[in-house]
Jmol script that loads the backbone (N, CA, C; Angstrom):
load data "model"
ATOM      1  N   MET A   1       5.598  -5.843 -18.208  1.00  0.00           N
ATOM      2  CA  MET A   1       5.037  -5.840 -16.871  1.00  0.00           C
ATOM      3  C   MET A   1       3.535  -5.576 -16.956  1.00  0.00           C
ATOM      4  N   ALA A   2       2.795  -6.274 -16.134  1.00  0.00           N
ATOM      5  CA  ALA A   2       1.349  -6.071 -16.055  1.00  0.00           C
ATOM      6  C   ALA A   2       1.059  -4.712 -15.426  1.00  0.00           C
ATOM      7  N   GLU A   3      -0.075  -4.165 -15.758  1.00  0.00           N
ATOM      8  CA  GLU A   3      -0.484  -2.882 -15.201  1.00  0.00           C
ATOM      9  C   GLU A   3      -0.994  -3.087 -13.779  1.00  0.00           C
ATOM     10  N   PRO A   4      -0.411  -2.372 -12.800  1.00  0.00           N
ATOM     11  CA  PRO A   4      -0.886  -2.510 -11.419  1.00  0.00           C
ATOM     12  C   PRO A   4      -2.356  -2.096 -11.290  1.00  0.00           C
ATOM     13  N   ARG A   5      -3.128  -2.896 -10.569  1.00  0.00           N
ATOM     14  CA  ARG A   5      -4.561  -2.680 -10.417  1.00  0.00           C
ATOM     15  C   ARG A   5      -4.922  -2.480  -8.937  1.00  0.00           C
ATOM     16  N   ARG A   6      -6.063  -1.833  -8.705  1.00  0.00           N
ATOM     17  CA  ARG A   6      -6.543  -1.588  -7.346  1.00  0.00           C
ATOM     18  C   ARG A   6      -6.614  -2.899  -6.559  1.00  0.00           C
ATOM     19  N   GLY A   7      -6.076  -2.864  -5.342  1.00  0.00           N
ATOM     20  CA  GLY A   7      -6.117  -4.017  -4.451  1.00  0.00           C
ATOM     21  C   GLY A   7      -4.937  -4.957  -4.580  1.00  0.00           C
ATOM     22  N   GLU A   8      -4.113  -4.775  -5.618  1.00  0.00           N
ATOM     23  CA  GLU A   8      -2.949  -5.644  -5.773  1.00  0.00           C
ATOM     24  C   GLU A   8      -1.809  -5.196  -4.879  1.00  0.00           C
ATOM     25  N   VAL A   9      -1.044  -6.167  -4.423  1.00  0.00           N
ATOM     26  CA  VAL A   9       0.156  -5.903  -3.630  1.00  0.00           C
ATOM     27  C   VAL A   9       1.356  -6.094  -4.554  1.00  0.00           C
ATOM     28  N   TRP A  10       2.194  -5.091  -4.624  1.00  0.00           N
ATOM     29  CA  TRP A  10       3.394  -5.097  -5.455  1.00  0.00           C
ATOM     30  C   TRP A  10       4.612  -4.760  -4.611  1.00  0.00           C
ATOM     31  N   MET A  11       5.753  -5.235  -5.036  1.00  0.00           N
ATOM     32  CA  MET A  11       7.018  -4.750  -4.491  1.00  0.00           C
ATOM     33  C   MET A  11       7.302  -3.444  -5.230  1.00  0.00           C
ATOM     34  N   VAL A  12       7.482  -2.369  -4.457  1.00  0.00           N
ATOM     35  CA  VAL A  12       7.664  -1.037  -5.023  1.00  0.00           C
ATOM     36  C   VAL A  12       8.969  -0.452  -4.479  1.00  0.00           C
ATOM     37  N   ASP A  13       9.749   0.139  -5.355  1.00  0.00           N
ATOM     38  CA  ASP A  13      11.020   0.761  -4.974  1.00  0.00           C
ATOM     39  C   ASP A  13      10.754   2.198  -4.534  1.00  0.00           C
ATOM     40  N   PHE A  14      10.860   2.463  -3.235  1.00  0.00           N
ATOM     41  CA  PHE A  14      10.601   3.802  -2.693  1.00  0.00           C
ATOM     42  C   PHE A  14      11.863   4.647  -2.554  1.00  0.00           C
ATOM     43  N   ASP A  15      13.002   4.146  -3.017  1.00  0.00           N
ATOM     44  CA  ASP A  15      14.238   4.930  -2.930  1.00  0.00           C
ATOM     45  C   ASP A  15      14.340   5.901  -4.097  1.00  0.00           C
ATOM     46  N   PRO A  16      14.833   7.095  -3.870  1.00  0.00           N
ATOM     47  CA  PRO A  16      15.360   7.600  -2.613  1.00  0.00           C
ATOM     48  C   PRO A  16      14.268   8.264  -1.773  1.00  0.00           C
ATOM     49  N   PRO A  17      14.306   8.037  -0.467  1.00  0.00           N
ATOM     50  CA  PRO A  17      13.349   8.712   0.424  1.00  0.00           C
ATOM     51  C   PRO A  17      13.884  10.072   0.851  1.00  0.00           C
ATOM     52  N   THR A  18      13.012  10.876   1.404  1.00  0.00           N
ATOM     53  CA  THR A  18      13.392  12.142   2.022  1.00  0.00           C
ATOM     54  C   THR A  18      12.783  12.173   3.409  1.00  0.00           C
ATOM     55  N   GLY A  19      13.545  12.616   4.376  1.00  0.00           N
ATOM     56  CA  GLY A  19      13.029  12.730   5.742  1.00  0.00           C
ATOM     57  C   GLY A  19      12.527  11.404   6.277  1.00  0.00           C
ATOM     58  N   ALA A  20      11.289  11.393   6.778  1.00  0.00           N
ATOM     59  CA  ALA A  20      10.714  10.203   7.412  1.00  0.00           C
ATOM     60  C   ALA A  20       9.930   9.323   6.440  1.00  0.00           C
ATOM     61  N   GLU A  21      10.053   9.574   5.121  1.00  0.00           N
ATOM     62  CA  GLU A  21       9.352   8.737   4.146  1.00  0.00           C
ATOM     63  C   GLU A  21       9.865   7.304   4.221  1.00  0.00           C
ATOM     64  N   MET A  22       8.978   6.358   3.883  1.00  0.00           N
ATOM     65  CA  MET A  22       9.402   4.960   3.820  1.00  0.00           C
ATOM     66  C   MET A  22      10.435   4.811   2.719  1.00  0.00           C
ATOM     67  N   ALA A  23      11.356   3.893   2.945  1.00  0.00           N
ATOM     68  CA  ALA A  23      12.446   3.674   2.007  1.00  0.00           C
ATOM     69  C   ALA A  23      12.495   2.225   1.570  1.00  0.00           C
ATOM     70  N   LYS A  24      13.390   1.938   0.676  1.00  0.00           N
ATOM     71  CA  LYS A  24      13.750   0.632   0.128  1.00  0.00           C
ATOM     72  C   LYS A  24      12.600   0.021  -0.676  1.00  0.00           C
ATOM     73  N   THR A  25      12.877  -1.114  -1.264  1.00  0.00           N
ATOM     74  CA  THR A  25      11.838  -1.839  -1.981  1.00  0.00           C
ATOM     75  C   THR A  25      11.031  -2.623  -0.964  1.00  0.00           C
ATOM     76  N   ARG A  26       9.728  -2.385  -0.950  1.00  0.00           N
ATOM     77  CA  ARG A  26       8.834  -2.994   0.033  1.00  0.00           C
ATOM     78  C   ARG A  26       7.479  -3.212  -0.601  1.00  0.00           C
ATOM     79  N   PRO A  27       6.650  -4.037   0.017  1.00  0.00           N
ATOM     80  CA  PRO A  27       5.300  -4.200  -0.528  1.00  0.00           C
ATOM     81  C   PRO A  27       4.469  -2.936  -0.337  1.00  0.00           C
ATOM     82  N   ALA A  28       3.568  -2.741  -1.285  1.00  0.00           N
ATOM     83  CA  ALA A  28       2.614  -1.635  -1.206  1.00  0.00           C
ATOM     84  C   ALA A  28       1.348  -2.086  -1.926  1.00  0.00           C
ATOM     85  N   VAL A  29       0.229  -1.549  -1.481  1.00  0.00           N
ATOM     86  CA  VAL A  29      -1.051  -1.883  -2.117  1.00  0.00           C
ATOM     87  C   VAL A  29      -1.481  -0.727  -3.010  1.00  0.00           C
ATOM     88  N   VAL A  30      -1.922  -1.062  -4.217  1.00  0.00           N
ATOM     89  CA  VAL A  30      -2.457  -0.066  -5.144  1.00  0.00           C
ATOM     90  C   VAL A  30      -3.856   0.278  -4.658  1.00  0.00           C
ATOM     91  N   ILE A  31      -4.122   1.578  -4.476  1.00  0.00           N
ATOM     92  CA  ILE A  31      -5.381   1.983  -3.871  1.00  0.00           C
ATOM     93  C   ILE A  31      -6.246   2.833  -4.808  1.00  0.00           C
ATOM     94  N   ASN A  32      -5.663   3.389  -5.875  1.00  0.00           N
ATOM     95  CA  ASN A  32      -6.474   4.228  -6.763  1.00  0.00           C
ATOM     96  C   ASN A  32      -7.469   3.395  -7.564  1.00  0.00           C
ATOM     97  N   GLU A  33      -8.539   4.056  -7.986  1.00  0.00           N
ATOM     98  CA  GLU A  33      -9.507   3.434  -8.887  1.00  0.00           C
ATOM     99  C   GLU A  33      -8.822   3.252 -10.235  1.00  0.00           C
ATOM    100  N   ASP A  34      -9.003   2.107 -10.853  1.00  0.00           N
ATOM    101  CA  ASP A  34      -8.297   1.796 -12.091  1.00  0.00           C
ATOM    102  C   ASP A  34      -8.617   2.765 -13.230  1.00  0.00           C
ATOM    103  N   ALA A  35      -9.814   3.319 -13.264  1.00  0.00           N
ATOM    104  CA  ALA A  35     -10.228   4.186 -14.374  1.00  0.00           C
ATOM    105  C   ALA A  35      -9.796   5.637 -14.201  1.00  0.00           C
ATOM    106  N   ILE A  36      -9.157   5.963 -13.081  1.00  0.00           N
ATOM    107  CA  ILE A  36      -8.791   7.351 -12.804  1.00  0.00           C
ATOM    108  C   ILE A  36      -7.338   7.607 -13.202  1.00  0.00           C
ATOM    109  N   GLY A  37      -7.117   8.706 -13.908  1.00  0.00           N
ATOM    110  CA  GLY A  37      -5.771   9.146 -14.256  1.00  0.00           C
ATOM    111  C   GLY A  37      -5.360   8.769 -15.660  1.00  0.00           C
ATOM    112  N   LYS A  38      -4.522   9.635 -16.251  1.00  0.00           N
ATOM    113  CA  LYS A  38      -4.004   9.399 -17.596  1.00  0.00           C
ATOM    114  C   LYS A  38      -2.506   9.142 -17.577  1.00  0.00           C
ATOM    115  N   LEU A  39      -1.818   9.626 -16.559  1.00  0.00           N
ATOM    116  CA  LEU A  39      -0.365   9.460 -16.471  1.00  0.00           C
ATOM    117  C   LEU A  39      -0.013   8.053 -15.981  1.00  0.00           C
ATOM    118  N   PRO A  40       1.197   7.586 -16.276  1.00  0.00           N
ATOM    119  CA  PRO A  40       1.624   6.257 -15.808  1.00  0.00           C
ATOM    120  C   PRO A  40       2.022   6.291 -14.327  1.00  0.00           C
ATOM    121  N   LEU A  41       1.046   6.611 -13.486  1.00  0.00           N
ATOM    122  CA  LEU A  41       1.222   6.717 -12.039  1.00  0.00           C
ATOM    123  C   LEU A  41       0.173   5.855 -11.357  1.00  0.00           C
ATOM    124  N   ARG A  42       0.468   5.437 -10.145  1.00  0.00           N
ATOM    125  CA  ARG A  42      -0.498   4.725  -9.310  1.00  0.00           C
ATOM    126  C   ARG A  42      -0.404   5.300  -7.900  1.00  0.00           C
ATOM    127  N   ILE A  43      -1.546   5.343  -7.221  1.00  0.00           N
ATOM    128  CA  ILE A  43      -1.574   5.758  -5.819  1.00  0.00           C
ATOM    129  C   ILE A  43      -1.427   4.494  -4.984  1.00  0.00           C
ATOM    130  N   VAL A  44      -0.446   4.497  -4.096  1.00  0.00           N
ATOM    131  CA  VAL A  44      -0.151   3.317  -3.287  1.00  0.00           C
ATOM    132  C   VAL A  44      -0.105   3.655  -1.806  1.00  0.00           C
ATOM    133  N   VAL A  45      -0.284   2.616  -1.008  1.00  0.00           N
ATOM    134  CA  VAL A  45      -0.087   2.706   0.437  1.00  0.00           C
ATOM    135  C   VAL A  45       1.015   1.701   0.782  1.00  0.00           C
ATOM    136  N   PRO A  46       2.149   2.190   1.297  1.00  0.00           N
ATOM    137  CA  PRO A  46       3.244   1.291   1.660  1.00  0.00           C
ATOM    138  C   PRO A  46       2.841   0.360   2.809  1.00  0.00           C
ATOM    139  N   ILE A  47       3.446  -0.809   2.812  1.00  0.00           N
ATOM    140  CA  ILE A  47       3.191  -1.821   3.837  1.00  0.00           C
ATOM    141  C   ILE A  47       4.467  -2.025   4.639  1.00  0.00           C
ATOM    142  N   THR A  48       4.313  -2.059   5.957  1.00  0.00           N
ATOM    143  CA  THR A  48       5.442  -2.230   6.856  1.00  0.00           C
ATOM    144  C   THR A  48       5.204  -3.416   7.782  1.00  0.00           C
ATOM    145  N   GLU A  49       6.257  -3.840   8.461  1.00  0.00           N
ATOM    146  CA  GLU A  49       6.127  -4.948   9.424  1.00  0.00           C
ATOM    147  C   GLU A  49       5.240  -4.507  10.580  1.00  0.00           C
ATOM    148  N   TRP A  50       4.348  -5.398  11.012  1.00  0.00           N
ATOM    149  CA  TRP A  50       3.404  -5.089  12.084  1.00  0.00           C
ATOM    150  C   TRP A  50       4.079  -5.119  13.442  1.00  0.00           C
ATOM    151  N   ASP A  51       3.656  -4.199  14.297  1.00  0.00           N
ATOM    152  CA  ASP A  51       4.082  -4.157  15.694  1.00  0.00           C
ATOM    153  C   ASP A  51       2.802  -3.997  16.515  1.00  0.00           C
ATOM    154  N   ALA A  52       2.692  -4.695  17.618  1.00  0.00           N
ATOM    155  CA  ALA A  52       1.470  -4.670  18.434  1.00  0.00           C
ATOM    156  C   ALA A  52       1.049  -3.249  18.812  1.00  0.00           C
ATOM    157  N   LYS A  53       2.002  -2.353  18.995  1.00  0.00           N
ATOM    158  CA  LYS A  53       1.652  -0.976  19.373  1.00  0.00           C
ATOM    159  C   LYS A  53       0.854  -0.265  18.278  1.00  0.00           C
ATOM    160  N   TYR A  54       0.920  -0.753  17.037  1.00  0.00           N
ATOM    161  CA  TYR A  54       0.195  -0.135  15.935  1.00  0.00           C
ATOM    162  C   TYR A  54      -1.313  -0.333  16.034  1.00  0.00           C
ATOM    163  N   SER A  55      -1.755  -1.279  16.842  1.00  0.00           N
ATOM    164  CA  SER A  55      -3.191  -1.541  16.941  1.00  0.00           C
ATOM    165  C   SER A  55      -3.957  -0.324  17.459  1.00  0.00           C
ATOM    166  N   GLY A  56      -3.289   0.601  18.094  1.00  0.00           N
ATOM    167  CA  GLY A  56      -3.920   1.823  18.580  1.00  0.00           C
ATOM    168  C   GLY A  56      -3.878   2.964  17.586  1.00  0.00           C
ATOM    169  N   TYR A  57      -3.281   2.743  16.421  1.00  0.00           N
ATOM    170  CA  TYR A  57      -3.154   3.789  15.406  1.00  0.00           C
ATOM    171  C   TYR A  57      -4.169   3.532  14.289  1.00  0.00           C
ATOM    172  N   PRO A  58      -5.222   4.337  14.180  1.00  0.00           N
ATOM    173  CA  PRO A  58      -6.282   4.052  13.203  1.00  0.00           C
ATOM    174  C   PRO A  58      -5.856   4.200  11.740  1.00  0.00           C
ATOM    175  N   TRP A  59      -4.716   4.805  11.462  1.00  0.00           N
ATOM    176  CA  TRP A  59      -4.251   4.948  10.084  1.00  0.00           C
ATOM    177  C   TRP A  59      -3.408   3.759   9.627  1.00  0.00           C
ATOM    178  N   LEU A  60      -3.106   2.834  10.551  1.00  0.00           N
ATOM    179  CA  LEU A  60      -2.382   1.616  10.203  1.00  0.00           C
ATOM    180  C   LEU A  60      -3.360   0.451  10.182  1.00  0.00           C
ATOM    181  N   VAL A  61      -3.486  -0.187   9.030  1.00  0.00           N
ATOM    182  CA  VAL A  61      -4.435  -1.279   8.841  1.00  0.00           C
ATOM    183  C   VAL A  61      -3.683  -2.601   8.895  1.00  0.00           C
ATOM    184  N   HIS A  62      -4.050  -3.432   9.864  1.00  0.00           N
ATOM    185  CA  HIS A  62      -3.386  -4.728  10.040  1.00  0.00           C
ATOM    186  C   HIS A  62      -3.705  -5.657   8.875  1.00  0.00           C
ATOM    187  N   LEU A  63      -2.671  -6.320   8.355  1.00  0.00           N
ATOM    188  CA  LEU A  63      -2.812  -7.291   7.272  1.00  0.00           C
ATOM    189  C   LEU A  63      -2.101  -8.569   7.677  1.00  0.00           C
ATOM    190  N   SER A  64      -2.832  -9.658   7.742  1.00  0.00           N
ATOM    191  CA  SER A  64      -2.225 -10.946   8.055  1.00  0.00           C
ATOM    192  C   SER A  64      -1.583 -11.525   6.805  1.00  0.00           C
ATOM    193  N   ALA A  65      -0.454 -12.187   6.980  1.00  0.00           N
ATOM    194  CA  ALA A  65       0.231 -12.836   5.862  1.00  0.00           C
ATOM    195  C   ALA A  65      -0.634 -13.968   5.317  1.00  0.00           C
ATOM    196  N   SER A  66      -0.667 -14.093   3.986  1.00  0.00           N
ATOM    197  CA  SER A  66      -1.409 -15.184   3.346  1.00  0.00           C
ATOM    198  C   SER A  66      -0.832 -15.453   1.962  1.00  0.00           C
ATOM    199  N   LYS A  67      -1.158 -16.605   1.430  1.00  0.00           N
ATOM    200  CA  LYS A  67      -0.717 -16.917   0.063  1.00  0.00           C
ATOM    201  C   LYS A  67      -1.349 -15.965  -0.936  1.00  0.00           C
ATOM    202  N   SER A  68      -2.594 -15.568  -0.692  1.00  0.00           N
ATOM    203  CA  SER A  68      -3.283 -14.720  -1.665  1.00  0.00           C
ATOM    204  C   SER A  68      -2.732 -13.293  -1.709  1.00  0.00           C
ATOM    205  N   ASN A  69      -2.281 -12.759  -0.566  1.00  0.00           N
ATOM    206  CA  ASN A  69      -1.749 -11.393  -0.609  1.00  0.00           C
ATOM    207  C   ASN A  69      -0.236 -11.347  -0.798  1.00  0.00           C
ATOM    208  N   GLY A  70       0.435 -12.482  -0.666  1.00  0.00           N
ATOM    209  CA  GLY A  70       1.874 -12.537  -0.903  1.00  0.00           C
ATOM    210  C   GLY A  70       2.729 -12.010   0.222  1.00  0.00           C
ATOM    211  N   LEU A  71       2.106 -11.597   1.318  1.00  0.00           N
ATOM    212  CA  LEU A  71       2.879 -11.105   2.461  1.00  0.00           C
ATOM    213  C   LEU A  71       3.408 -12.298   3.257  1.00  0.00           C
ATOM    214  N   THR A  72       4.628 -12.183   3.749  1.00  0.00           N
ATOM    215  CA  THR A  72       5.263 -13.296   4.447  1.00  0.00           C
ATOM    216  C   THR A  72       5.283 -13.128   5.955  1.00  0.00           C
ATOM    217  N   LYS A  73       4.802 -11.974   6.442  1.00  0.00           N
ATOM    218  CA  LYS A  73       4.741 -11.737   7.885  1.00  0.00           C
ATOM    219  C   LYS A  73       3.597 -10.791   8.189  1.00  0.00           C
ATOM    220  N   GLU A  74       3.222 -10.725   9.444  1.00  0.00           N
ATOM    221  CA  GLU A  74       2.181  -9.796   9.871  1.00  0.00           C
ATOM    222  C   GLU A  74       2.618  -8.388   9.477  1.00  0.00           C
ATOM    223  N   SER A  75       1.705  -7.651   8.868  1.00  0.00           N
ATOM    224  CA  SER A  75       2.065  -6.367   8.281  1.00  0.00           C
ATOM    225  C   SER A  75       1.003  -5.316   8.552  1.00  0.00           C
ATOM    226  N   GLY A  76       1.335  -4.079   8.227  1.00  0.00           N
ATOM    227  CA  GLY A  76       0.386  -2.984   8.346  1.00  0.00           C
ATOM    228  C   GLY A  76       0.498  -2.049   7.159  1.00  0.00           C
ATOM    229  N   ALA A  77      -0.642  -1.686   6.590  1.00  0.00           N
ATOM    230  CA  ALA A  77      -0.682  -0.690   5.524  1.00  0.00           C
ATOM    231  C   ALA A  77      -0.738   0.685   6.189  1.00  0.00           C
ATOM    232  N   ASP A  78       0.251   1.528   5.907  1.00  0.00           N
ATOM    233  CA  ASP A  78       0.371   2.831   6.554  1.00  0.00           C
ATOM    234  C   ASP A  78      -0.295   3.911   5.712  1.00  0.00           C
ATOM    235  N   ALA A  79      -1.569   4.151   5.983  1.00  0.00           N
ATOM    236  CA  ALA A  79      -2.365   5.098   5.202  1.00  0.00           C
ATOM    237  C   ALA A  79      -1.857   6.534   5.314  1.00  0.00           C
ATOM    238  N   PHE A  80      -1.073   6.841   6.324  1.00  0.00           N
ATOM    239  CA  PHE A  80      -0.520   8.190   6.459  1.00  0.00           C
ATOM    240  C   PHE A  80       0.583   8.433   5.431  1.00  0.00           C
ATOM    241  N   GLN A  81       1.104   7.369   4.834  1.00  0.00           N
ATOM    242  CA  GLN A  81       2.183   7.516   3.854  1.00  0.00           C
ATOM    243  C   GLN A  81       1.691   7.241   2.428  1.00  0.00           C
ATOM    244  N   VAL A  82       0.398   7.419   2.186  1.00  0.00           N
ATOM    245  CA  VAL A  82      -0.163   7.261   0.848  1.00  0.00           C
ATOM    246  C   VAL A  82       0.576   8.195  -0.111  1.00  0.00           C
ATOM    247  N   LYS A  83       0.860   7.702  -1.322  1.00  0.00           N
ATOM    248  CA  LYS A  83       1.558   8.547  -2.294  1.00  0.00           C
ATOM    249  C   LYS A  83       1.311   8.061  -3.711  1.00  0.00           C
ATOM    250  N   SER A  84       1.510   8.957  -4.634  1.00  0.00           N
ATOM    251  CA  SER A  84       1.438   8.635  -6.050  1.00  0.00           C
ATOM    252  C   SER A  84       2.864   8.350  -6.520  1.00  0.00           C
ATOM    253  N   VAL A  85       3.047   7.220  -7.215  1.00  0.00           N
ATOM    254  CA  VAL A  85       4.379   6.839  -7.683  1.00  0.00           C
ATOM    255  C   VAL A  85       4.333   6.415  -9.150  1.00  0.00           C
ATOM    256  N   SER A  86       5.444   6.559  -9.806  1.00  0.00           N
ATOM    257  CA  SER A  86       5.577   6.150 -11.195  1.00  0.00           C
ATOM    258  C   SER A  86       5.473   4.632 -11.325  1.00  0.00           C
ATOM    259  N   GLU A  87       4.881   4.180 -12.415  1.00  0.00           N
ATOM    260  CA  GLU A  87       4.805   2.742 -12.671  1.00  0.00           C
ATOM    261  C   GLU A  87       6.195   2.114 -12.794  1.00  0.00           C
ATOM    262  N   THR A  88       7.220   2.925 -13.075  1.00  0.00           N
ATOM    263  CA  THR A  88       8.578   2.376 -13.176  1.00  0.00           C
ATOM    264  C   THR A  88       9.104   1.903 -11.829  1.00  0.00           C
ATOM    265  N   ARG A  89       8.485   2.329 -10.732  1.00  0.00           N
ATOM    266  CA  ARG A  89       8.896   1.891  -9.390  1.00  0.00           C
ATOM    267  C   ARG A  89       8.348   0.503  -9.033  1.00  0.00           C
ATOM    268  N   PHE A  90       7.388   0.010  -9.796  1.00  0.00           N
ATOM    269  CA  PHE A  90       6.775  -1.298  -9.526  1.00  0.00           C
ATOM    270  C   PHE A  90       7.702  -2.397 -10.044  1.00  0.00           C
ATOM    271  N   LYS A  91       8.084  -3.308  -9.157  1.00  0.00           N
ATOM    272  CA  LYS A  91       9.048  -4.345  -9.521  1.00  0.00           C
ATOM    273  C   LYS A  91       8.416  -5.715  -9.750  1.00  0.00           C
ATOM    274  N   LYS A  92       7.469  -6.108  -8.896  1.00  0.00           N
ATOM    275  CA  LYS A  92       6.905  -7.450  -8.998  1.00  0.00           C
ATOM    276  C   LYS A  92       5.572  -7.508  -8.265  1.00  0.00           C
ATOM    277  N   ARG A  93       4.567  -8.109  -8.904  1.00  0.00           N
ATOM    278  CA  ARG A  93       3.278  -8.330  -8.249  1.00  0.00           C
ATOM    279  C   ARG A  93       3.423  -9.543  -7.340  1.00  0.00           C
ATOM    280  N   VAL A  94       2.967  -9.393  -6.076  1.00  0.00           N
ATOM    281  CA  VAL A  94       3.089 -10.514  -5.134  1.00  0.00           C
ATOM    282  C   VAL A  94       1.755 -11.080  -4.688  1.00  0.00           C
ATOM    283  N   GLY A  95       0.653 -10.358  -4.913  1.00  0.00           N
ATOM    284  CA  GLY A  95      -0.655 -10.866  -4.493  1.00  0.00           C
ATOM    285  C   GLY A  95      -1.706  -9.791  -4.560  1.00  0.00           C
ATOM    286  N   SER A  96      -2.808 -10.029  -3.839  1.00  0.00           N
ATOM    287  CA  SER A  96      -3.882  -9.037  -3.789  1.00  0.00           C
ATOM    288  C   SER A  96      -4.620  -9.140  -2.465  1.00  0.00           C
ATOM    289  N   LEU A  97      -5.199  -8.022  -2.074  1.00  0.00           N
ATOM    290  CA  LEU A  97      -5.970  -7.948  -0.838  1.00  0.00           C
ATOM    291  C   LEU A  97      -7.434  -8.227  -1.136  1.00  0.00           C
ATOM    292  N   THR A  98      -8.193  -8.491  -0.079  1.00  0.00           N
ATOM    293  CA  THR A  98      -9.633  -8.656  -0.228  1.00  0.00           C
ATOM    294  C   THR A  98     -10.273  -7.279  -0.413  1.00  0.00           C
ATOM    295  N   ALA A  99     -11.487  -7.269  -0.925  1.00  0.00           N
ATOM    296  CA  ALA A  99     -12.218  -6.009  -1.089  1.00  0.00           C
ATOM    297  C   ALA A  99     -12.420  -5.320   0.261  1.00  0.00           C
ATOM    298  N   ASP A 100     -12.671  -6.089   1.313  1.00  0.00           N
ATOM    299  CA  ASP A 100     -12.855  -5.505   2.645  1.00  0.00           C
ATOM    300  C   ASP A 100     -11.570  -4.839   3.137  1.00  0.00           C
ATOM    301  N   GLU A 101     -10.422  -5.464   2.887  1.00  0.00           N
ATOM    302  CA  GLU A 101      -9.145  -4.872   3.304  1.00  0.00           C
ATOM    303  C   GLU A 101      -8.877  -3.573   2.552  1.00  0.00           C
ATOM    304  N   VAL A 102      -9.173  -3.555   1.256  1.00  0.00           N
ATOM    305  CA  VAL A 102      -8.985  -2.344   0.454  1.00  0.00           C
ATOM    306  C   VAL A 102      -9.882  -1.228   0.979  1.00  0.00           C
ATOM    307  N   GLU A 103     -11.121  -1.548   1.301  1.00  0.00           N
ATOM    308  CA  GLU A 103     -12.042  -0.540   1.833  1.00  0.00           C
ATOM    309  C   GLU A 103     -11.582  -0.025   3.200  1.00  0.00           C
ATOM    310  N   GLU A 104     -11.027  -0.898   4.018  1.00  0.00           N
ATOM    311  CA  GLU A 104     -10.505  -0.478   5.323  1.00  0.00           C
ATOM    312  C   GLU A 104      -9.342   0.490   5.149  1.00  0.00           C
ATOM    313  N   ILE A 105      -8.480   0.226   4.175  1.00  0.00           N
ATOM    314  CA  ILE A 105      -7.361   1.131   3.903  1.00  0.00           C
ATOM    315  C   ILE A 105      -7.882   2.461   3.359  1.00  0.00           C
ATOM    316  N   ALA A 106      -8.863   2.420   2.468  1.00  0.00           N
ATOM    317  CA  ALA A 106      -9.457   3.653   1.942  1.00  0.00           C
ATOM    318  C   ALA A 106     -10.070   4.484   3.076  1.00  0.00           C
ATOM    319  N   ALA A 107     -10.717   3.832   4.025  1.00  0.00           N
ATOM    320  CA  ALA A 107     -11.296   4.540   5.169  1.00  0.00           C
ATOM    321  C   ALA A 107     -10.196   5.159   6.033  1.00  0.00           C
ATOM    322  N   ALA A 108      -9.070   4.477   6.167  1.00  0.00           N
ATOM    323  CA  ALA A 108      -7.950   5.024   6.945  1.00  0.00           C
ATOM    324  C   ALA A 108      -7.366   6.254   6.243  1.00  0.00           C
ATOM    325  N   ILE A 109      -7.307   6.226   4.916  1.00  0.00           N
ATOM    326  CA  ILE A 109      -6.859   7.407   4.166  1.00  0.00           C
ATOM    327  C   ILE A 109      -7.829   8.558   4.390  1.00  0.00           C
ATOM    328  N   ALA A 110      -9.118   8.271   4.327  1.00  0.00           N
ATOM    329  CA  ALA A 110     -10.142   9.304   4.548  1.00  0.00           C
ATOM    330  C   ALA A 110      -9.964   9.945   5.928  1.00  0.00           C
ATOM    331  N   LEU A 111      -9.666   9.136   6.932  1.00  0.00           N
ATOM    332  CA  LEU A 111      -9.416   9.640   8.279  1.00  0.00           C
ATOM    333  C   LEU A 111      -8.221  10.595   8.273  1.00  0.00           C
ATOM    334  N   CYS A 112      -7.158  10.200   7.574  1.00  0.00           N
ATOM    335  CA  CYS A 112      -5.937  11.018   7.538  1.00  0.00           C
ATOM    336  C   CYS A 112      -6.142  12.363   6.872  1.00  0.00           C
ATOM    337  N   ILE A 113      -7.062  12.428   5.907  1.00  0.00           N
ATOM    338  CA  ILE A 113      -7.260  13.705   5.206  1.00  0.00           C
ATOM    339  C   ILE A 113      -8.512  14.452   5.668  1.00  0.00           C
ATOM    340  N   GLY A 114      -9.119  13.950   6.747  1.00  0.00           N
ATOM    341  CA  GLY A 114     -10.213  14.670   7.371  1.00  0.00           C
ATOM    342  C   GLY A 114     -11.570  14.512   6.739  1.00  0.00           C
ATOM    343  N   LEU A 115     -11.804  13.406   6.057  1.00  0.00           N
ATOM    344  CA  LEU A 115     -13.132  13.165   5.476  1.00  0.00           C
ATOM    345  C   LEU A 115     -14.018  12.421   6.435  1.00  0.00           C
TER     346      LEU A 115
END
end "model"
wireframe off; spacefill off
backbone 0.3
color backbone group
């Protein structure tokens, strides 16, 4: 398996979840800087199906489906559910986001943690 890189969209197995955590295998974007960390972990932001009501939530970043990102429907990156996961949870690379989309998600994470 290729090493997941910043900005790539992968299918990631989030099971088993606890409480309100996202579950099942779903797309997620790798958000960590590639040069950071020694352990076989990546920081990801899970992607969920978009709902119009999410447009008022600044921690949800709208992502349109495209061939380049591999998403098949309108989606949202949920920066409030950012997490570090083992590389063993990565199942398949499906695409990549633009640099602007990655920066928008990083800004949403910053908002969530009070920066």
